[in-house]
N, C-alpha and C positions, 0 to 999 in steps of 0.2 A: 390042178394044184392051186391053192391060195394061201396068202401070208396073213388073211384076216383071222383073228382069233375065233376059235368055235363059240357058239352059243353058251355052252356049259362053261368055259373058261371065263367069258365075260360075266356070266352069273356068279360064278365063284368069286371073281374079283370084287363085284359089286357086294357081295355078301361080306367078305372080308373088310371091306371099307365101311360097311354099315356097324360091323362088329367093333371096329376101332373108334367109330363115331359113338357108339353106346358106351364103350369103356371109357372114353375120355369124358363123357357127359357124368358119367357115375363118380370118376375121380374129382372132376371140377367142382360138382355140386356141393353148397354149402352146407347142405343136409341130405341124408340119404334119400334119393328119389324113389318113387313108387313106379310100377309098371306102367300106369296111365300117364303119369308125368313124362316118363321117357318116351312114350309113344308120341304124346303131343309135341314134345321138343323137336323129334326126328321127323314127325310128319309120316309116321308109318304106322299101320294098324298094330293093335296089341298081340294079337298073335303071332306076327313076325318078330316082334320086339322079344315076346317070351321064348321063342325059338333061339333067337341069337343070345339071350341071358342065359339060357340053359346050357348052351355051347360054353360060354365063358365060365359059367359054374362048374362045369365037368373038368375045365382046365384049372380051377380054383383061383382064377383072375377076379372073380367077383364072389361075394356070398349074399345071402338074403338074412335080413335081420327078423326078429321075431313078429314084427308087424309088417312083413312083406315088402320091405324096402331093400335097396340094394347099396353095398358098401365094397371097396377095394377087398380082394380075397389075399390069403397067405402067398400064393404064388406070386402075385403081383408084388406085394410088399418086398418079399425076399429078392426079386428080379431087381426091384429098384435100389434095395440096399447093396446088392453086389455092384451095380453100376455106379452109384455113388461113392462107393469105397475105393473105386479105382481111379477116380478123378485125381488128376495131377494138378494141385493147388496152383503151384508156381506157374506152370504152363497155361493153365486156364486164366489166371489172374493178369498176365502180362499186358493184355490188351487193354484190360481196365486201368492199369497203372498209366500205360501210354495216354489213355483218354484224360485222366486226372492231370498229366503232365501238360497235355494241349490246353487245358482249362487254366491252369495255375502258373506254368512255366517255371515251377519250383521242383525241388528233389522229392521223389516219390519213393517211399520204402514199404515193402511188405513184410510183416513181422508174423511169425506164428508162435503159437504156445508150445512151450516144452516144459512140462511140469510147472514148476513156480517161475520159469525164466520165460522170456519171449527172444526170439532169434530172428535176425534179418536174413530173410532168404532170396530177396529180389529187390534191385534198385534200379531207377530210371533217373539219371542225372538232370539237373536243372540246366537250362540253355545259357544261364548268366555266367561271366567269368568268376564273380564272387558268388559262392554257393554253399550250400551244407553238403559235407562229403559223408557218406554212409558207406560202411564195410560190409560186405556179405559175411554172414557168420557172426556178427556182432551180437553180442548177448548180454542182456541186462534182466535184473529181477521184474516181476510183473508189476511191482508198486512204483518203479522208477521210470518216469517219463510218461508223455501222452500214450505212446505206442503200447505200452504195458497196462496202463490205467484202463484204457477202453477195453481190453480183454478182461482184466480183472473185475471189472464193474459188473460184468454179465455171467460172472461164475456164481455157482450154488454158494450160500452163505457159509455153509462150513469150509469150504475152500477158500473163501475170502477171509475168514477168521484164521485160518491155519498160515496164510500167506502173510497176512498183517502181523501175526504174532512174531514171524521172522524179521518183518520191517521194525517192529518195536525193538528187538534185540540188536538192531543195527543203529538205533538211535533215531529212527524216523518218527515224525510227527503222524500217528495212525489217526488221531481226530480229523486232522486236516485232510489226510488221504480218503477216509470215510466220506468227509462232506464233498470232496471232488468226485468220488464214485456216484453219489447220490446226484451231483449236477449232471454227470455224464449220462446217467439212465433217463434223466429228465429231458435232455436235449437231444440225445443220440450221437453224440460227439465231443470232442475236447479240444479247445482251442487255447493254447497259453504261450507265454513268452518266459524262457528261463527256467521251465519247470525242471529240466535236466542239465541242460548246458547253458550257461550264461550267453545272452545275445543271440539265442537261436528260438525263432518261433516254430511251434508244431501244431498242425491240424490233424487230428486222428480220428478215425471212424472204426467201429467194430465189424468184422467180416463173420458171418454165421454159414454154418452148413446144416443138414438135416437134424443134427444132434444138438447143435447149440453155437456158442462162440468158439471159433477156431483160429482167428487172426486178427490182425489191425492194418489199415493202410494209412500211412502218415505222410503229409506233405510238410516238409521242414525247409526253412530258409532264414538268411540273415534277418533279424529283428528290424533293422533299418528300412527294409522293403516289405518283409513278410510281417506285417504288423497285425495287431489284433483286429483291427477294421478290416484289413485285407483277408484275413482268415474267415471273419464272420461273414464277408460278402461272398467268399467262395464256398462256405459251408453247404448251402442247400444243394449245389451241384456234386460236391464230394459226398454228401451223403447219398445222393441218389445214385451215384457210381458205385458205392459201396452196397447198396441195397441190390443193384442188378448183379454185381458179383456173387452176392449172398444167394441170390435165387438160381443163379446159374450152378451153384453148390448144393442146392436142393432145399435151401431154407424157404418154407411156405410164405412167411410174412416178414421178411427181414426189416422193412421200414417200421413195422408195428414194434418188432424185437426191439430195435435200436432206440425207439422212442420211450418203450415202456418196459424196461429191464425186468422190474418186479413181478410183471404179469407172467414172466417165462417160468418163474420158480413155483 
């Protein structure tokens, strides 16, 4: 008797490992790779790669294009969609809020879109005795404050138009809001003092998933301490944290999305 795995089991594990490598290469490639390109990258002969690719094709994990290149198949896309749809945004995001708190020492809020509103679903309080207080469940229109505007900025134009029509009905300066939305798409974040509450500074970044913008992360505090200079200094780190959260939610290029909102449309 021996505890060592059989040669067939070892070979099977190696084959499964190669298949996973092959699948990862196909998914990660910036353009669909050919059989020869896959073989060269893996360091395996083309016939071995072809056998692995055929097995993945039979499972519909990959498919071949008309010019004999490989792309993700419907089974893989469906599996990915099911996994991503089950992600709990609040639970997944909390560690990123803590990271932003460590960087800024101010109050961090996570806000999700709910129709034309945004709702606060998680808060990490600032360490300072004088701080910005947020209430879970706090709800405001998307056009009100940095937390909503960074979500609004990345919605499709027809949705923006509809929401801003409501803003106009409530006496808001729609032209000024549109100018702010354009600035957000250019910079990838919004930093402002008193945009919603007098004496409060807010730095907000958009959060994306595989479908588009879904939330915002906002760092807020008293304007005497959380000044525009302080917010601008913290912005690169906060944008990077937001991009990492977006990738965890399935966004492929959240940093590019946040800098160039118009390209997503």
